[in-house]
C-alpha positions as CSV (number, residue, x, y, z in Angstrom):
1,M,-66.9,146.2,177.6
2,A,-69.2,145.8,174.6
3,F,-69.4,149.5,174.2
4,M,-65.6,149.7,174.2
5,A,-65.3,146.9,171.7
6,F,-67.9,148.7,169.5
7,G,-65.9,151.9,169.6
8,L,-62.6,150.2,168.9
9,S,-64.2,148.3,166.0
10,S,-65.6,151.6,164.5
11,W,-62.3,153.3,165.0
12,Q,-60.5,150.5,163.2
13,R,-62.9,150.5,160.3
14,A,-62.7,154.3,159.9
15,T,-58.9,154.2,160.0
16,D,-58.8,151.5,157.4
17,A,-61.2,153.4,155.2
18,T,-59.1,156.6,155.4
19,R,-55.9,154.8,154.5
20,G,-57.7,153.0,151.7
21,A,-59.0,156.2,150.3
22,A,-55.5,157.8,150.3
23,A,-53.9,154.8,148.7
24,V,-56.6,154.5,145.9
25,C,-56.4,158.2,145.1
26,S,-52.6,158.3,144.9
27,S,-52.0,155.0,143.0
28,D,-54.5,155.2,140.2
29,A,-56.4,158.3,139.1
30,R,-58.7,156.1,136.9
31,E,-60.4,154.6,140.0
32,Q,-62.1,157.9,141.0
33,H,-65.5,156.4,141.6
34,S,-64.0,153.7,143.9
35,A,-62.1,156.3,145.8
36,K,-65.2,158.4,146.4
37,F,-67.0,155.3,147.6
38,V,-64.3,154.4,150.1
39,V,-64.1,158.0,151.5
40,T,-67.9,158.1,151.8
41,S,-68.0,154.7,153.5
42,G,-65.2,155.9,155.9
43,T,-67.2,159.0,156.8
44,Q,-70.4,156.9,157.5
45,S,-68.3,154.6,159.7
46,L,-67.1,157.6,161.6
47,K,-70.6,158.7,162.3
48,S,-71.3,155.3,163.9
49,G,-68.9,156.0,166.7
50,P,-70.2,159.2,168.4
51,K,-68.1,158.8,171.6
52,L,-64.9,158.5,169.6
53,L,-65.7,161.4,167.4
54,G,-66.4,163.5,170.4
55,S,-62.9,163.1,171.7
56,A,-60.7,166.1,171.8
57,G,-58.6,167.0,168.7
58,T,-56.5,169.8,167.4
59,H,-58.3,173.0,166.6
60,G,-61.5,171.5,168.0
61,R,-61.6,168.7,165.4
62,P,-61.4,165.0,166.3
63,P,-58.2,163.3,165.1
64,L,-60.0,161.2,162.5
65,I,-61.8,164.1,161.0
66,A,-58.5,166.0,160.8
67,G,-57.0,163.0,159.1
68,L,-59.7,163.0,156.5
69,A,-59.3,166.8,156.0
70,A,-55.6,166.3,155.4
71,A,-56.3,163.6,152.8
72,A,-59.0,165.7,151.1
73,P,-56.6,167.3,148.6
74,L,-55.8,163.8,147.3
75,V,-59.4,163.3,146.1
76,P,-59.4,163.0,142.3
77,P,-62.1,165.8,141.7
78,Y,-59.6,168.3,143.2
79,H,-56.9,167.2,140.8
80,H,-59.4,167.4,137.9
81,H,-60.2,171.0,138.9
82,Q,-56.5,171.9,139.1
83,Q,-55.9,170.2,135.7
84,Q,-58.7,172.4,134.2
85,Q,-57.1,175.5,135.6
86,Q,-53.7,174.6,134.2
87,Q,-55.3,173.9,130.8
88,Q,-56.9,177.3,130.8
89,V,-53.5,179.0,131.5
90,V,-52.0,177.0,128.6
91,R,-54.8,178.0,126.3
92,R,-54.4,181.7,127.2
93,A,-50.6,181.5,126.7
94,L,-50.8,179.8,123.3
95,P,-51.8,182.9,121.3
96,L,-49.0,185.0,122.8
97,G,-46.5,182.3,122.1
98,L,-47.6,181.8,118.6
99,L,-47.7,185.5,117.9
100,S,-44.1,186.0,119.3
101,Q,-42.8,183.1,117.2
102,V,-44.4,184.6,114.0
103,L,-43.0,188.0,114.9
104,G,-39.6,186.5,115.5
105,W,-39.4,185.0,112.1
106,L,-40.7,188.2,110.5
107,V,-37.9,190.1,112.2
108,I,-35.3,187.6,110.9
109,I,-36.7,187.9,107.3
110,G,-36.9,191.7,107.5
111,S,-33.4,192.0,109.1
112,S,-31.9,190.1,106.2
113,L,-32.8,193.1,104.0
114,Y,-33.5,196.1,106.2
115,K,-30.0,197.7,105.8
116,V,-30.0,197.1,102.0
117,P,-31.6,200.5,101.4
118,Q,-28.6,202.1,103.3
119,V,-26.2,200.1,101.2
120,V,-28.0,201.1,98.0
121,R,-28.0,204.8,99.0
122,I,-24.3,204.8,99.6
123,L,-23.6,203.1,96.3
124,R,-25.9,205.5,94.5
125,V,-24.4,208.8,95.8
126,R,-21.0,207.2,96.2
127,S,-20.6,208.7,99.6
128,A,-21.3,207.9,103.3
129,K,-21.3,211.5,104.4
130,G,-23.1,212.1,107.7
131,I,-22.8,208.4,108.8
132,S,-20.8,207.9,112.0
133,V,-17.9,205.4,111.7
134,T,-17.9,205.0,115.5
135,T,-21.6,204.1,115.5
136,Y,-21.1,201.3,113.0
137,V,-17.9,199.9,114.7
138,C,-19.6,199.8,118.1
139,E,-22.8,198.4,116.8
140,T,-20.9,195.6,114.9
141,V,-19.0,194.6,118.1
142,S,-22.1,194.7,120.2
143,T,-24.1,192.6,117.7
144,A,-21.2,190.1,117.5
145,C,-21.3,189.7,121.3
146,S,-25.1,189.3,121.4
147,F,-25.0,186.8,118.5
148,C,-22.3,184.6,120.3
149,Y,-24.2,184.8,123.6
150,A,-27.4,183.6,122.0
151,L,-25.6,180.7,120.3
152,R,-23.9,179.6,123.5
153,Q,-27.2,179.8,125.4
154,R,-28.9,177.8,122.6
155,F,-31.8,180.2,122.3
156,P,-34.4,179.5,119.6
157,F,-33.1,180.9,116.3
158,D,-36.2,183.0,115.8
159,T,-35.3,185.0,119.0
160,F,-31.9,186.2,117.8
161,G,-31.3,185.2,114.1
162,E,-31.4,188.8,112.9
163,S,-28.1,189.5,114.7
164,G,-26.3,187.4,112.1
165,F,-27.8,189.3,109.2
166,I,-27.2,192.7,110.8
167,L,-23.6,191.7,111.4
168,I,-23.0,190.9,107.7
169,Q,-24.7,194.1,106.5
170,N,-22.7,196.3,109.0
171,V,-19.5,194.8,107.6
172,M,-20.6,195.7,104.1
173,I,-21.3,199.3,105.2
174,L,-18.0,199.7,106.9
175,V,-16.2,198.5,103.8
176,L,-18.2,201.0,101.6
177,M,-17.4,203.8,104.0
178,S,-13.7,203.0,103.8
179,H,-13.8,202.7,100.0
180,F,-15.7,206.0,99.2
181,D,-14.8,208.3,102.1
182,A,-11.6,206.7,103.5
183,R,-13.3,206.6,106.9
184,P,-11.8,204.5,108.3
185,R,-8.6,203.9,106.4
186,R,-8.3,200.6,104.6
187,W,-5.7,199.2,107.0
188,A,-7.8,200.3,109.9
189,T,-10.9,198.7,108.5
190,L,-9.0,195.4,108.0
191,A,-7.8,195.6,111.6
192,I,-11.3,196.3,113.0
193,L,-12.9,193.4,111.0
194,G,-10.1,191.0,112.0
195,S,-10.4,191.9,115.6
196,I,-14.2,191.3,115.5
197,T,-13.7,187.9,113.8
198,L,-11.1,186.9,116.5
199,L,-13.5,188.0,119.3
200,M,-16.3,185.9,117.9
201,G,-14.0,182.9,117.6
202,V,-13.1,183.2,121.3
203,L,-16.6,183.7,122.5
204,L,-18.0,180.7,120.5
205,S,-15.3,178.3,121.9
206,P,-16.3,176.7,125.2
207,R,-12.6,176.0,125.9
208,L,-11.4,179.6,125.4
209,A,-14.5,181.3,126.9
210,P,-16.4,179.8,129.8
211,P,-20.1,180.7,130.2
212,V,-19.4,183.5,132.7
213,V,-17.1,185.2,130.1
214,V,-19.8,185.1,127.4
215,T,-22.4,186.5,129.9
216,V,-20.0,189.4,130.8
217,A,-19.5,190.0,127.1
218,Q,-23.2,190.2,126.5
219,A,-23.6,192.6,129.5
220,V,-20.8,194.8,128.1
221,S,-22.5,194.9,124.7
222,I,-25.5,196.7,126.3
223,P,-23.7,199.9,127.1
224,L,-21.7,199.5,123.9
225,L,-25.0,199.5,122.0
226,N,-25.8,202.8,123.8
227,L,-22.5,204.3,122.6
228,S,-23.1,203.0,119.1
229,R,-26.1,205.3,118.7
230,I,-24.9,208.3,120.7
231,P,-22.2,209.4,118.2
232,Q,-24.7,209.4,115.4
233,I,-27.3,211.3,117.4
234,V,-24.6,213.9,118.3
235,M,-23.4,214.2,114.7
236,N,-27.0,214.7,113.5
237,A,-27.6,217.4,116.1
238,Q,-24.4,219.2,115.1
239,L,-24.9,219.1,111.4
240,R,-28.7,219.6,111.7
241,T,-29.1,216.8,109.2
242,T,-29.1,213.0,109.1
243,G,-26.8,213.0,106.0
244,E,-27.0,209.9,103.9
245,L,-28.8,207.8,106.5
246,S,-31.7,205.9,105.0
247,I,-35.1,206.6,106.5
248,T,-36.3,203.2,105.3
249,T,-33.5,201.4,107.2
250,M,-34.2,203.4,110.3
251,L,-38.0,202.7,110.3
252,L,-37.5,199.0,109.6
253,Q,-34.9,199.0,112.4
254,L,-37.4,200.6,114.8
255,L,-40.1,198.1,114.0
256,G,-37.7,195.3,114.4
257,N,-36.7,196.6,117.9
258,A,-40.3,196.7,119.0
259,A,-40.9,193.2,117.7
260,R,-37.8,191.9,119.4
261,L,-38.8,193.4,122.7
262,F,-42.1,191.5,122.5
263,T,-40.5,188.2,121.6
264,T,-37.9,188.6,124.4
265,L,-40.7,189.1,127.0
266,V,-42.7,186.1,125.8
267,R,-40.3,183.5,124.4
268,L,-37.3,184.2,126.7
269,D,-39.2,184.9,129.9
270,G,-37.8,188.4,130.0
271,N,-34.1,187.3,130.0
272,L,-32.5,190.4,131.6
273,P,-29.5,191.0,129.3
274,Y,-31.5,190.6,126.2
275,L,-34.4,192.6,127.6
276,L,-32.1,195.6,128.5
277,S,-30.5,195.4,125.1
278,A,-33.9,195.5,123.3
279,I,-35.2,198.4,125.4
280,V,-32.1,200.5,124.8
281,A,-32.0,199.8,121.1
282,L,-35.7,200.8,120.8
283,A,-35.3,204.1,122.7
284,L,-32.2,205.3,120.8
285,N,-33.5,204.3,117.4
286,S,-36.6,206.3,118.2
287,I,-34.4,209.4,118.7
288,L,-32.8,208.8,115.3
289,V,-36.1,208.6,113.6
290,Y,-37.3,211.7,115.4
291,Q,-34.2,213.6,114.3
292,Y,-34.7,212.6,110.6
293,F,-38.3,214.0,110.5
294,R,-37.4,217.1,112.5
295,F,-34.4,218.1,110.3
296,Y,-36.2,217.1,107.1
297,A,-39.0,219.6,108.0
298,E,-36.4,222.4,108.6
């Protein structure tokens, strides 16, 4: 009887110690040393009851040892080690995040001016010969959809701000093309610009366009962006020249596409519609730059 009383007493003390350790660890992380002491005391109490510890348990371990093993992840040093690992991940991610943010703002600053050389060239030669109207109309519609999608998704401005500046400059180029070359006609230009304005008004209105409609518009803008470059590429191949296209604008556009691809991967966690749009734009603009240098050499 005395032996049984001793065993029950040891079992009670070990159980209380185990529960105390779990409670201390989960309630207050500042009492780490007290928690360690309670767990150590509980383990020593377990050792004082050899018969009880020798009883059968799951996987060959006594029930009380299994209980302590289950409570082990709650011990503060483990949390401290996990916290250190999380801090290391954050420290590694900080340089990429900072770099992507800086690149994003550089793209926005550059995009506010990168089509200015094209505008200046058209004004200087008073012609837009060799520039595809279809390319600029499709690009303007695609840019408008992407701009509205980013606004509705409330993305950081440095991840899409260049779209607004590109939109304005594309409108200027379309007006100049209509003025100097009558491509398209003035009434057609007004109809195109009016339709784009109406489209943006609808996409920016939550009442008129639910989120699914805006997402579909962004998805449609990706193949539209493909089409916006293909007519220009085909025209260049047929004429064996890039006409009045500005190489400065094309190079700045290519650099902006590469930077935007990086910021999409880092800042937007690889958002699929934006990622596809950035990849397609980079690939097709690379072809245009290649055509310029190839035909210039000929």
